[in-house]
N, CA, C, O and the ligand as a Tripos MOL2 file, in Angstrom:
@<TRIPOS>MOLECULE
protein
  285   283    72     0     0
PROTEIN
NO_CHARGES

@<TRIPOS>ATOM
      1 N           0.8340   -1.2120    0.0000 N.3       1 MET1
      2 CA          0.0000    0.0000    0.0000 C.3       1 MET1
      3 C           0.8580    1.2460    0.0000 C.2       1 MET1
      4 O           1.5840    1.5160    0.9570 O.2       1 MET1
      5 N           0.7720    1.9730   -1.0410 N.am      2 ALA2
      6 CA          1.5830    3.1840   -1.1540 C.3       2 ALA2
      7 C           0.8680    4.3890   -0.5740 C.2       2 ALA2
      8 O           1.4380    5.4740   -0.4540 O.2       2 ALA2
      9 N          -0.3890    4.1810   -0.2160 N.am      3 VAL3
     10 CA         -1.2220    5.3230    0.1640 C.3       3 VAL3
     11 C          -1.1850    5.5530    1.6630 C.2       3 VAL3
     12 O          -1.3270    4.6170    2.4500 O.2       3 VAL3
     13 N          -0.9950    6.7910    2.0460 N.am      4 LYS4
     14 CA         -0.9890    7.1350    3.4600 C.3       4 LYS4
     15 C          -2.4040    7.5050    3.8960 C.2       4 LYS4
     16 O          -2.7700    8.6790    3.9280 O.2       4 LYS4
     17 N          -3.1690    6.5160    4.2220 N.am      5 LYS5
     18 CA         -4.5820    6.7750    4.4890 C.3       5 LYS5
     19 C          -4.7990    7.5420    5.7870 C.2       5 LYS5
     20 O          -5.7560    8.3060    5.9130 O.2       5 LYS5
     21 N          -3.9250    7.3380    6.7280 N.am      6 LYS6
     22 CA         -4.1360    8.0090    8.0080 C.3       6 LYS6
     23 C          -3.9840    9.5180    7.8610 C.2       6 LYS6
     24 O          -4.7270   10.2950    8.4590 O.2       6 LYS6
     25 N          -3.0410    9.9000    7.0820 N.am      7 LYS7
     26 CA         -2.7300   11.3100    6.9420 C.3       7 LYS7
     27 C          -3.8660   12.0980    6.3010 C.2       7 LYS7
     28 O          -4.0430   13.2820    6.5890 O.2       7 LYS7
     29 N          -4.6250   11.4540    5.4460 N.am      8 ILE8
     30 CA         -5.6520   12.1870    4.7210 C.3       8 ILE8
     31 C          -7.0230   12.0780    5.3690 C.2       8 ILE8
     32 O          -8.0170   12.5370    4.8060 O.2       8 ILE8
     33 N          -7.0780   11.4830    6.5310 N.am      9 GLY9
     34 CA         -8.3150   11.5020    7.3120 C.3       9 GLY9
     35 C          -9.5050   10.8940    6.6110 C.2       9 GLY9
     36 O          -9.4200    9.8020    6.0490 O.2       9 GLY9
     37 N         -10.6180   11.6080    6.6470 N.am     10 ALA10
     38 CA        -11.8840   11.0860    6.1450 C.3      10 ALA10
     39 C         -11.8410   10.8040    4.6500 C.2      10 ALA10
     40 O         -12.6210    9.9950    4.1470 O.2      10 ALA10
     41 N         -10.9490   11.4560    3.9490 N.am     11 ALA11
     42 CA        -10.8660   11.2520    2.5060 C.3      11 ALA11
     43 C         -10.2650    9.8900    2.1790 C.2      11 ALA11
     44 O         -10.2770    9.4660    1.0240 O.2      11 ALA11
     45 N          -9.7410    9.2070    3.1880 N.am     12 GLY12
     46 CA         -9.1110    7.9090    2.9830 C.3      12 GLY12
     47 C         -10.0580    6.8500    2.4730 C.2      12 GLY12
     48 O          -9.6230    5.8320    1.9350 O.2      12 GLY12
     49 N         -11.3420    7.0770    2.6340 N.am     13 ARG13
     50 CA        -12.3100    6.0840    2.1780 C.3      13 ARG13
     51 C         -12.5220    6.1340    0.6760 C.2      13 ARG13
     52 O         -13.1720    5.2550    0.1110 O.2      13 ARG13
     53 N         -11.9900    7.1320    0.0380 N.am     14 LEU14
     54 CA        -12.1970    7.2900   -1.3960 C.3      14 LEU14
     55 C         -10.9130    7.0460   -2.1600 C.2      14 LEU14
     56 O          -9.8430    7.5040   -1.7590 O.2      14 LEU14
     57 N         -11.0200    6.3390   -3.2360 N.am     15 GLY15
     58 CA         -9.9850    6.1190   -4.2420 C.3      15 GLY15
     59 C          -8.5630    6.4660   -3.8750 C.2      15 GLY15
     60 O          -8.0660    6.0720   -2.8190 O.2      15 GLY15
     61 N          -7.9210    7.1910   -4.7350 N.am     16 ALA16
     62 CA         -6.5290    7.5320   -4.5650 C.3      16 ALA16
     63 C          -6.3430    8.4280   -3.3470 C.2      16 ALA16
     64 O          -7.1780    9.2870   -3.0630 O.2      16 ALA16
     65 N          -5.2450    8.2210   -2.6350 N.am     17 GLY17
     66 CA         -5.0740    8.9190   -1.3710 C.3      17 GLY17
     67 C          -4.1680   10.1170   -1.4330 C.2      17 GLY17
     68 O          -3.5240   10.4500   -0.4380 O.2      17 GLY17
     69 N          -4.0980   10.7630   -2.5460 N.am     18 TYR18
     70 CA         -3.2090   11.9100   -2.6430 C.3      18 TYR18
     71 C          -3.8800   12.9880   -3.4830 C.2      18 TYR18
     72 O          -4.9060   12.7390   -4.1150 O.2      18 TYR18
     73 N          -3.3120   14.1640   -3.4910 N.am     19 GLY19
     74 CA         -3.8320   15.2280   -4.3410 C.3      19 GLY19
     75 C          -4.6630   16.2420   -3.5860 C.2      19 GLY19
     76 O          -5.1900   15.9730   -2.5070 O.2      19 GLY19
     77 N          -4.7630   17.3990   -4.1770 N.am     20 LYS20
     78 CA         -5.4510   18.5300   -3.5620 C.3      20 LYS20
     79 C          -6.9340   18.2770   -3.2880 C.2      20 LYS20
     80 O          -7.4160   18.6640   -2.2230 O.2      20 LYS20
     81 N          -7.6660   17.6590   -4.1810 N.am     21 PRO21
     82 CA         -9.1030   17.4830   -3.9370 C.3      21 PRO21
     83 C          -9.3860   16.7680   -2.6360 C.2      21 PRO21
     84 O         -10.3900   17.0490   -1.9810 O.2      21 PRO21
     85 N          -8.5230   15.8510   -2.2510 N.am     22 LYS22
     86 CA         -8.7160   15.1120   -1.0050 C.3      22 LYS22
     87 C          -8.5500   16.0270    0.2010 C.2      22 LYS22
     88 O          -9.3040   15.9420    1.1700 O.2      22 LYS22
     89 N          -7.5720   16.8870    0.1290 N.am     23 GLU23
     90 CA         -7.3620   17.8140    1.2350 C.3      23 GLU23
     91 C          -8.5600   18.7420    1.3680 C.2      23 GLU23
     92 O          -8.9910   19.0710    2.4740 O.2      23 GLU23
     93 N          -9.0800   19.1510    0.2430 N.am     24 ARG24
     94 CA        -10.2250   20.0500    0.2680 C.3      24 ARG24
     95 C         -11.4530   19.3400    0.8070 C.2      24 ARG24
     96 O         -12.2420   19.9320    1.5430 O.2      24 ARG24
     97 N         -11.6160   18.1000    0.4540 N.am     25 LEU25
     98 CA        -12.7500   17.3330    0.9540 C.3      25 LEU25
     99 C         -12.7130   17.2520    2.4710 C.2      25 LEU25
    100 O         -13.7430   17.3710    3.1350 O.2      25 LEU25
    101 N         -11.5230   17.0500    3.0140 N.am     26 ASN26
    102 CA        -11.3920   16.9910    4.4680 C.3      26 ASN26
    103 C         -11.8120   18.2940    5.1180 C.2      26 ASN26
    104 O         -12.5100   18.2880    6.1320 O.2      26 ASN26
    105 N         -11.4000   19.3920    4.5540 N.am     27 VAL27
    106 CA        -11.7360   20.7030    5.1140 C.3      27 VAL27
    107 C         -13.2500   20.8800    5.1340 C.2      27 VAL27
    108 O         -13.8250   21.3150    6.1320 O.2      27 VAL27
    109 N         -13.8760   20.5400    4.0320 N.am     28 VAL28
    110 CA        -15.3260   20.6940    3.9230 C.3      28 VAL28
    111 C         -16.0370   19.7610    4.9000 C.2      28 VAL28
    112 O         -16.9760   20.1710    5.5830 O.2      28 VAL28
    113 N         -15.5970   18.5270    4.9640 N.am     29 GLU29
    114 CA        -16.2910   17.5710    5.8120 C.3      29 GLU29
    115 C         -16.1330   17.9000    7.2890 C.2      29 GLU29
    116 O         -17.0440   17.6580    8.0820 O.2      29 GLU29
    117 N         -15.0000   18.4410    7.6570 N.am     30 GLN30
    118 CA        -14.8250   18.8200    9.0530 C.3      30 GLN30
    119 C         -15.7760   19.9410    9.4270 C.2      30 GLN30
    120 O         -16.3060   19.9710   10.5370 O.2      30 GLN30
    121 N         -15.9900   20.8540    8.5060 N.am     31 LYS31
    122 CA        -16.9000   21.9550    8.7880 C.3      31 LYS31
    123 C         -18.3430   21.4770    8.7970 C.2      31 LYS31
    124 O         -19.1750   22.0100    9.5300 O.2      31 LYS31
    125 N         -18.6320   20.4860    7.9940 N.am     32 GLN32
    126 CA        -19.9860   19.9540    7.9690 C.3      32 GLN32
    127 C         -20.3400   19.2600    9.2640 C.2      32 GLN32
    128 O         -21.5040   19.2210    9.6630 O.2      32 GLN32
    129 N         -19.3370   18.7140    9.9140 N.am     33 ARG33
    130 CA        -19.5910   17.9440   11.1210 C.3      33 ARG33
    131 C         -19.9770   18.8190   12.3150 C.2      33 ARG33
    132 O         -20.7000   18.3780   13.2090 O.2      33 ARG33
    133 N         -19.4930   20.0510   12.3220 N.am     34 VAL34
    134 CA        -19.8750   20.9200   13.4220 C.3      34 VAL34
    135 C         -21.3060   21.3930   13.2090 C.2      34 VAL34
    136 O         -21.8200   21.3490   12.0910 O.2      34 VAL34
    137 N         -21.9370   21.8370   14.2630 N.am     35 LYS35
    138 CA        -23.3300   22.2690   14.1870 C.3      35 LYS35
    139 C         -23.4730   23.5190   13.3290 C.2      35 LYS35
    140 O         -22.7070   24.4750   13.4510 O.2      35 LYS35
    141 N         -24.4540   23.4830   12.4760 N.am     36 GLN36
    142 CA        -24.7500   24.6580   11.6700 C.3      36 GLN36
    143 C         -25.8340   25.4370   12.3990 C.2      36 GLN36
    144 O         -26.9640   24.9710   12.5500 O.2      36 GLN36
    145 N         -25.4700   26.6230   12.8450 N.am     37 VAL37
    146 CA        -26.3610   27.3710   13.7270 C.3      37 VAL37
    147 C         -27.1870   28.3980   12.9570 C.2      37 VAL37
    148 O         -26.6640   29.1490   12.1340 O.2      37 VAL37
    149 N         -28.4680   28.4110   13.2380 N.am     38 CYS38
    150 CA        -29.3840   29.3760   12.6280 C.3      38 CYS38
    151 C         -29.0580   30.7840   13.1210 C.2      38 CYS38
    152 O         -28.9780   31.0060   14.3290 O.2      38 CYS38
    153 N         -28.8690   31.7330   12.2140 N.am     39 PRO39
    154 CA        -28.5250   33.0960   12.6360 C.3      39 PRO39
    155 C         -29.6900   33.8370   13.2920 C.2      39 PRO39
    156 O         -29.4930   34.9040   13.8740 O.2      39 PRO39
    157 N         -30.8910   33.2860   13.2030 N.am     40 PHE40
    158 CA        -32.0590   33.9660   13.7610 C.3      40 PHE40
    159 C         -32.3520   33.5180   15.1910 C.2      40 PHE40
    160 O         -32.6300   34.3460   16.0590 O.2      40 PHE40
    161 N         -32.2920   32.2220   15.4330 N.am     41 CYS41
    162 CA        -32.6650   31.7460   16.7580 C.3      41 CYS41
    163 C         -31.5400   30.9790   17.4530 C.2      41 CYS41
    164 O         -31.6720   30.6420   18.6300 O.2      41 CYS41
    165 N         -30.4580   30.7000   16.7700 N.am     42 GLY42
    166 CA        -29.3390   30.0250   17.4000 C.3      42 GLY42
    167 C         -29.4750   28.5100   17.4950 C.2      42 GLY42
    168 O         -28.6270   27.8420   18.0870 O.2      42 GLY42
    169 N         -30.5250   27.9780   16.9210 N.am     43 LYS43
    170 CA        -30.6960   26.5230   16.9230 C.3      43 LYS43
    171 C         -30.0460   25.9270   15.6720 C.2      43 LYS43
    172 O         -29.5840   26.6490   14.7890 O.2      43 LYS43
    173 N         -30.0230   24.6170   15.6220 N.am     44 THR44
    174 CA        -29.3830   23.9450   14.5030 C.3      44 THR44
    175 C         -30.2020   24.0840   13.2200 C.2      44 THR44
    176 O         -31.4060   23.8250   13.2000 O.2      44 THR44
    177 N         -29.5300   24.4910   12.1670 N.am     45 ALA45
    178 CA        -30.1820   24.6060   10.8700 C.3      45 ALA45
    179 C         -29.8020   23.4130   10.0000 C.2      45 ALA45
    180 O         -28.7450   22.8080   10.1800 O.2      45 ALA45
    181 N         -30.6660   23.0940    9.0710 N.am     46 LYS46
    182 CA        -30.4040   21.9800    8.1620 C.3      46 LYS46
    183 C         -30.2010   22.5040    6.7570 C.2      46 LYS46
    184 O         -30.8180   23.4870    6.3460 O.2      46 LYS46
    185 N         -29.3250   21.8310    6.0270 N.am     47 ARG47
    186 CA        -29.1160   22.2370    4.6500 C.3      47 ARG47
    187 C         -30.2270   21.6670    3.7870 C.2      47 ARG47
    188 O         -30.4500   20.4570    3.7650 O.2      47 ARG47
    189 N         -30.9110   22.5330    3.0880 N.am     48 LYS48
    190 CA        -32.0310   22.1220    2.2510 C.3      48 LYS48
    191 C         -31.5510   21.7630    0.8540 C.2      48 LYS48
    192 O         -31.9490   20.7510    0.2770 O.2      48 LYS48
    193 N         -30.6990   22.6070    0.3390 N.am     49 ALA49
    194 CA        -30.1150   22.4060   -0.9820 C.3      49 ALA49
    195 C         -28.7870   23.1380   -0.9600 C.2      49 ALA49
    196 O         -28.3790   23.6520    0.0810 O.2      49 ALA49
    197 N         -28.1130   23.1910   -2.0910 N.am     50 LYS50
    198 CA        -26.8310   23.8740   -2.1410 C.3      50 LYS50
    199 C         -27.0000   25.3280   -1.7170 C.2      50 LYS50
    200 O         -27.6540   26.1020   -2.4160 O.2      50 LYS50
    201 N         -26.4270   25.7040   -0.5970 N.am     51 GLY51
    202 CA        -26.4700   27.0980   -0.1710 C.3      51 GLY51
    203 C         -27.7890   27.5360    0.4240 C.2      51 GLY51
    204 O         -27.9400   28.6950    0.8110 O.2      51 GLY51
    205 N         -28.7470   26.6260    0.5030 N.am     52 VAL52
    206 CA        -30.0460   26.9830    1.0740 C.3      52 VAL52
    207 C         -30.2300   26.2350    2.3850 C.2      52 VAL52
    208 O         -30.1070   25.0110    2.4340 O.2      52 VAL52
    209 N         -30.5230   26.9710    3.4390 N.am     53 TRP53
    210 CA        -30.6150   26.3900    4.7680 C.3      53 TRP53
    211 C         -32.0100   26.5780    5.3370 C.2      53 TRP53
    212 O         -32.6860   27.5700    5.0690 O.2      53 TRP53
    213 N         -32.4150   25.6120    6.1180 N.am     54 ASN54
    214 CA        -33.7430   25.6430    6.6900 C.3      54 ASN54
    215 C         -33.6390   25.4060    8.1880 C.2      54 ASN54
    216 O         -33.0150   24.4420    8.6320 O.2      54 ASN54
    217 N         -34.2590   26.2980    8.9720 N.am     55 CYS55
    218 CA        -34.2580   26.1200   10.4110 C.3      55 CYS55
    219 C         -35.6050   25.5720   10.8480 C.2      55 CYS55
    220 O         -36.6510   26.1620   10.5790 O.2      55 CYS55
    221 N         -35.5620   24.4380   11.5250 N.am     56 LYS56
    222 CA        -36.8100   23.8190   11.9520 C.3      56 LYS56
    223 C         -37.4510   24.5900   13.0880 C.2      56 LYS56
    224 O         -38.6730   24.6420   13.2230 O.2      56 LYS56
    225 N         -36.6000   25.1810   13.8930 N.am     57 LYS57
    226 CA        -37.0960   25.8560   15.0900 C.3      57 LYS57
    227 C         -37.9330   27.0850   14.7420 C.2      57 LYS57
    228 O         -39.0580   27.2260   15.2210 O.2      57 LYS57
    229 N         -37.3970   27.9620   13.9210 N.am     58 CYS58
    230 CA        -38.1310   29.1920   13.6080 C.3      58 CYS58
    231 C         -38.7160   29.1590   12.2000 C.2      58 CYS58
    232 O         -39.3650   30.1200   11.7870 O.2      58 CYS58
    233 N         -38.5050   28.0910   11.4650 N.am     59 GLY59
    234 CA        -39.1590   27.9290   10.1700 C.3      59 GLY59
    235 C         -38.5880   28.7800    9.0540 C.2      59 GLY59
    236 O         -39.1460   28.8270    7.9580 O.2      59 GLY59
    237 N         -37.4860   29.4500    9.3220 N.am     60 LYS60
    238 CA        -36.9270   30.3310    8.3010 C.3      60 LYS60
    239 C         -36.0770   29.5540    7.3010 C.2      60 LYS60
    240 O         -35.3980   28.5850    7.6430 O.2      60 LYS60
    241 N         -36.1400   30.0070    6.0770 N.am     61 ILE61
    242 CA        -35.2680   29.4740    5.0340 C.3      61 ILE61
    243 C         -34.3630   30.6100    4.5870 C.2      61 ILE61
    244 O         -34.8290   31.6940    4.2380 O.2      61 ILE61
    245 N         -33.0680   30.3450    4.6020 N.am     62 PHE62
    246 CA        -32.1320   31.4090    4.2730 C.3      62 PHE62
    247 C         -30.9500   30.8500    3.5020 C.2      62 PHE62
    248 O         -30.7610   29.6360    3.4250 O.2      62 PHE62
    249 N         -30.1600   31.7440    2.9360 N.am     63 THR63
    250 CA        -28.9990   31.3000    2.1850 C.3      63 THR63
    251 C         -27.7610   31.3220    3.0660 C.2      63 THR63
    252 O         -27.7030   32.0390    4.0650 O.2      63 THR63
    253 N         -26.7990   30.5480    2.6890 N.am     64 GLY64
    254 CA        -25.5500   30.4830    3.4420 C.3      64 GLY64
    255 C         -24.5060   29.8330    2.5620 C.2      64 GLY64
    256 O         -24.6430   29.8020    1.3390 O.2      64 GLY64
    257 N         -23.4680   29.3170    3.1810 N.am     65 GLY65
    258 CA        -22.4410   28.6280    2.4160 C.3      65 GLY65
    259 C         -23.0040   27.3700    1.7650 C.2      65 GLY65
    260 O         -24.0390   26.8510    2.1830 O.2      65 GLY65
    261 N         -22.3240   26.8960    0.7550 N.am     66 THR66
    262 CA        -22.8040   25.7270    0.0360 C.3      66 THR66
    263 C         -22.8210   24.4990    0.9330 C.2      66 THR66
    264 O         -23.7750   23.7210    0.9140 O.2      66 THR66
    265 N         -21.7620   24.3260    1.7210 N.am     67 PHE67
    266 CA        -21.6510   23.1140    2.5310 C.3      67 PHE67
    267 C         -21.7500   23.3780    4.0230 C.2      67 PHE67
    268 O         -21.9870   22.4530    4.8000 O.2      67 PHE67
    269 N         -21.5740   24.6180    4.4310 N.am     68 TYR68
    270 CA        -21.6490   24.9570    5.8430 C.3      68 TYR68
    271 C         -22.0060   26.4220    5.9620 C.2      68 TYR68
    272 O         -21.8520   27.1800    5.0040 O.2      68 TYR68
    273 N         -22.4750   26.8210    7.1110 N.am     69 LEU69
    274 CA        -22.9500   28.1920    7.2720 C.3      69 LEU69
    275 C         -21.8400   29.1820    7.5720 C.2      69 LEU69
    276 O         -21.6910   30.1870    6.8770 O.2      69 LEU69
    277 N         -21.0540   28.8960    8.6160 N.am     70 GLN70
    278 CA        -19.9660   29.8040    8.8380 C.3      70 GLN70
    279 C         -18.6130   29.1210    8.6740 C.2      70 GLN70
    280 O         -18.4720   27.9100    8.8410 O.2      70 GLN70
    281 N         -17.6410   29.9360    8.3440 N.am     71 ALA71
    282 CA        -16.3150   29.3870    8.0860 C.3      71 ALA71
    283 C         -15.6930   28.8270    9.3490 C.2      71 ALA71
    284 O         -14.5700   28.3230    9.3130 O.2      71 ALA71
    285 ZN        -33.8960   29.4720   13.5360 Zn       72 ZN72
@<TRIPOS>BOND
     1     1     2 1
     2     2     3 1
     3     3     4 2
     4     3     5 am
     5     5     6 1
     6     6     7 1
     7     7     8 2
     8     7     9 am
     9     9    10 1
    10    10    11 1
    11    11    12 2
    12    11    13 am
    13    13    14 1
    14    14    15 1
    15    15    16 2
    16    15    17 am
    17    17    18 1
    18    18    19 1
    19    19    20 2
    20    19    21 am
    21    21    22 1
    22    22    23 1
    23    23    24 2
    24    23    25 am
    25    25    26 1
    26    26    27 1
    27    27    28 2
    28    27    29 am
    29    29    30 1
    30    30    31 1
    31    31    32 2
    32    31    33 am
    33    33    34 1
    34    34    35 1
    35    35    36 2
    36    35    37 am
    37    37    38 1
    38    38    39 1
    39    39    40 2
    40    39    41 am
    41    41    42 1
    42    42    43 1
    43    43    44 2
    44    43    45 am
    45    45    46 1
    46    46    47 1
    47    47    48 2
    48    47    49 am
    49    49    50 1
    50    50    51 1
    51    51    52 2
    52    51    53 am
    53    53    54 1
    54    54    55 1
    55    55    56 2
    56    55    57 am
    57    57    58 1
    58    58    59 1
    59    59    60 2
    60    59    61 am
    61    61    62 1
    62    62    63 1
    63    63    64 2
    64    63    65 am
    65    65    66 1
    66    66    67 1
    67    67    68 2
    68    67    69 am
    69    69    70 1
    70    70    71 1
    71    71    72 2
    72    71    73 am
    73    73    74 1
    74    74    75 1
    75    75    76 2
    76    75    77 am
    77    77    78 1
    78    78    79 1
    79    79    80 2
    80    79    81 am
    81    81    82 1
    82    82    83 1
    83    83    84 2
    84    83    85 am
    85    85    86 1
    86    86    87 1
    87    87    88 2
    88    87    89 am
    89    89    90 1
    90    90    91 1
    91    91    92 2
    92    91    93 am
    93    93    94 1
    94    94    95 1
    95    95    96 2
    96    95    97 am
    97    97    98 1
    98    98    99 1
    99    99   100 2
   100    99   101 am
   101   101   102 1
   102   102   103 1
   103   103   104 2
   104   103   105 am
   105   105   106 1
   106   106   107 1
   107   107   108 2
   108   107   109 am
   109   109   110 1
   110   110   111 1
   111   111   112 2
   112   111   113 am
   113   113   114 1
   114   114   115 1
   115   115   116 2
   116   115   117 am
   117   117   118 1
   118   118   119 1
   119   119   120 2
   120   119   121 am
   121   121   122 1
   122   122   123 1
   123   123   124 2
   124   123   125 am
   125   125   126 1
   126   126   127 1
   127   127   128 2
   128   127   129 am
   129   129   130 1
   130   130   131 1
   131   131   132 2
   132   131   133 am
   133   133   134 1
   134   134   135 1
   135   135   136 2
   136   135   137 am
   137   137   138 1
   138   138   139 1
   139   139   140 2
   140   139   141 am
   141   141   142 1
   142   142   143 1
   143   143   144 2
   144   143   145 am
   145   145   146 1
   146   146   147 1
   147   147   148 2
   148   147   149 am
   149   149   150 1
   150   150   151 1
   151   151   152 2
   152   151   153 am
   153   153   154 1
   154   154   155 1
   155   155   156 2
   156   155   157 am
   157   157   158 1
   158   158   159 1
   159   159   160 2
   160   159   161 am
   161   161   162 1
   162   162   163 1
   163   163   164 2
   164   163   165 am
   165   165   166 1
   166   166   167 1
   167   167   168 2
   168   167   169 am
   169   169   170 1
   170   170   171 1
   171   171   172 2
   172   171   173 am
   173   173   174 1
   174   174   175 1
   175   175   176 2
   176   175   177 am
   177   177   178 1
   178   178   179 1
   179   179   180 2
   180   179   181 am
   181   181   182 1
   182   182   183 1
   183   183   184 2
   184   183   185 am
   185   185   186 1
   186   186   187 1
   187   187   188 2
   188   187   189 am
   189   189   190 1
   190   190   191 1
   191   191   192 2
   192   191   193 am
   193   193   194 1
   194   194   195 1
   195   195   196 2
   196   195   197 am
   197   197   198 1
   198   198   199 1
   199   199   200 2
   200   199   201 am
   201   201   202 1
   202   202   203 1
   203   203   204 2
   204   203   205 am
   205   205   206 1
   206   206   207 1
   207   207   208 2
   208   207   209 am
   209   209   210 1
   210   210   211 1
   211   211   212 2
   212   211   213 am
   213   213   214 1
   214   214   215 1
   215   215   216 2
   216   215   217 am
   217   217   218 1
   218   218   219 1
   219   219   220 2
   220   219   221 am
   221   221   222 1
   222   222   223 1
   223   223   224 2
   224   223   225 am
   225   225   226 1
   226   226   227 1
   227   227   228 2
   228   227   229 am
   229   229   230 1
   230   230   231 1
   231   231   232 2
   232   231   233 am
   233   233   234 1
   234   234   235 1
   235   235   236 2
   236   235   237 am
   237   237   238 1
   238   238   239 1
   239   239   240 2
   240   239   241 am
   241   241   242 1
   242   242   243 1
   243   243   244 2
   244   243   245 am
   245   245   246 1
   246   246   247 1
   247   247   248 2
   248   247   249 am
   249   249   250 1
   250   250   251 1
   251   251   252 2
   252   251   253 am
   253   253   254 1
   254   254   255 1
   255   255   256 2
   256   255   257 am
   257   257   258 1
   258   258   259 1
   259   259   260 2
   260   259   261 am
   261   261   262 1
   262   262   263 1
   263   263   264 2
   264   263   265 am
   265   265   266 1
   266   266   267 1
   267   267   268 2
   268   267   269 am
   269   269   270 1
   270   270   271 1
   271   271   272 2
   272   271   273 am
   273   273   274 1
   274   274   275 1
   275   275   276 2
   276   275   277 am
   277   277   278 1
   278   278   279 1
   279   279   280 2
   280   279   281 am
   281   281   282 1
   282   282   283 1
   283   283   284 2
@<TRIPOS>SUBSTRUCTURE
     1 MET1         2 RESIDUE 1 A MET
     2 ALA2         6 RESIDUE 1 A ALA
     3 VAL3        10 RESIDUE 1 A VAL
     4 LYS4        14 RESIDUE 1 A LYS
     5 LYS5        18 RESIDUE 1 A LYS
     6 LYS6        22 RESIDUE 1 A LYS
     7 LYS7        26 RESIDUE 1 A LYS
     8 ILE8        30 RESIDUE 1 A ILE
     9 GLY9        34 RESIDUE 1 A GLY
    10 ALA10       38 RESIDUE 1 A ALA
    11 ALA11       42 RESIDUE 1 A ALA
    12 GLY12       46 RESIDUE 1 A GLY
    13 ARG13       50 RESIDUE 1 A ARG
    14 LEU14       54 RESIDUE 1 A LEU
    15 GLY15       58 RESIDUE 1 A GLY
    16 ALA16       62 RESIDUE 1 A ALA
    17 GLY17       66 RESIDUE 1 A GLY
    18 TYR18       70 RESIDUE 1 A TYR
    19 GLY19       74 RESIDUE 1 A GLY
    20 LYS20       78 RESIDUE 1 A LYS
    21 PRO21       82 RESIDUE 1 A PRO
    22 LYS22       86 RESIDUE 1 A LYS
    23 GLU23       90 RESIDUE 1 A GLU
    24 ARG24       94 RESIDUE 1 A ARG
    25 LEU25       98 RESIDUE 1 A LEU
    26 ASN26      102 RESIDUE 1 A ASN
    27 VAL27      106 RESIDUE 1 A VAL
    28 VAL28      110 RESIDUE 1 A VAL
    29 GLU29      114 RESIDUE 1 A GLU
    30 GLN30      118 RESIDUE 1 A GLN
    31 LYS31      122 RESIDUE 1 A LYS
    32 GLN32      126 RESIDUE 1 A GLN
    33 ARG33      130 RESIDUE 1 A ARG
    34 VAL34      134 RESIDUE 1 A VAL
    35 LYS35      138 RESIDUE 1 A LYS
    36 GLN36      142 RESIDUE 1 A GLN
    37 VAL37      146 RESIDUE 1 A VAL
    38 CYS38      150 RESIDUE 1 A CYS
    39 PRO39      154 RESIDUE 1 A PRO
    40 PHE40      158 RESIDUE 1 A PHE
    41 CYS41      162 RESIDUE 1 A CYS
    42 GLY42      166 RESIDUE 1 A GLY
    43 LYS43      170 RESIDUE 1 A LYS
    44 THR44      174 RESIDUE 1 A THR
    45 ALA45      178 RESIDUE 1 A ALA
    46 LYS46      182 RESIDUE 1 A LYS
    47 ARG47      186 RESIDUE 1 A ARG
    48 LYS48      190 RESIDUE 1 A LYS
    49 ALA49      194 RESIDUE 1 A ALA
    50 LYS50      198 RESIDUE 1 A LYS
    51 GLY51      202 RESIDUE 1 A GLY
    52 VAL52      206 RESIDUE 1 A VAL
    53 TRP53      210 RESIDUE 1 A TRP
    54 ASN54      214 RESIDUE 1 A ASN
    55 CYS55      218 RESIDUE 1 A CYS
    56 LYS56      222 RESIDUE 1 A LYS
    57 LYS57      226 RESIDUE 1 A LYS
    58 CYS58      230 RESIDUE 1 A CYS
    59 GLY59      234 RESIDUE 1 A GLY
    60 LYS60      238 RESIDUE 1 A LYS
    61 ILE61      242 RESIDUE 1 A ILE
    62 PHE62      246 RESIDUE 1 A PHE
    63 THR63      250 RESIDUE 1 A THR
    64 GLY64      254 RESIDUE 1 A GLY
    65 GLY65      258 RESIDUE 1 A GLY
    66 THR66      262 RESIDUE 1 A THR
    67 PHE67      266 RESIDUE 1 A PHE
    68 TYR68      270 RESIDUE 1 A TYR
    69 LEU69      274 RESIDUE 1 A LEU
    70 GLN70      278 RESIDUE 1 A GLN
    71 ALA71      282 RESIDUE 1 A ALA
    72 ZN72       285 GROUP 0 **** ****
């Protein structure tokens, strides 16, 4: 095995274990794992579609980042 799967974290489950796209995937997935907080009520918001977020608590639908709300 030439691939350093440990080093690339969550991206290790996919194909080749090297290259920039894998590093970027890790960054995105780490941000996705943290709670996405609704800017209106502070509760957890859900991603409805790309860049569209829906808060169950206050019923608001708003735009945000494609994969996560705040950086
Ligand atoms: Zn809300």
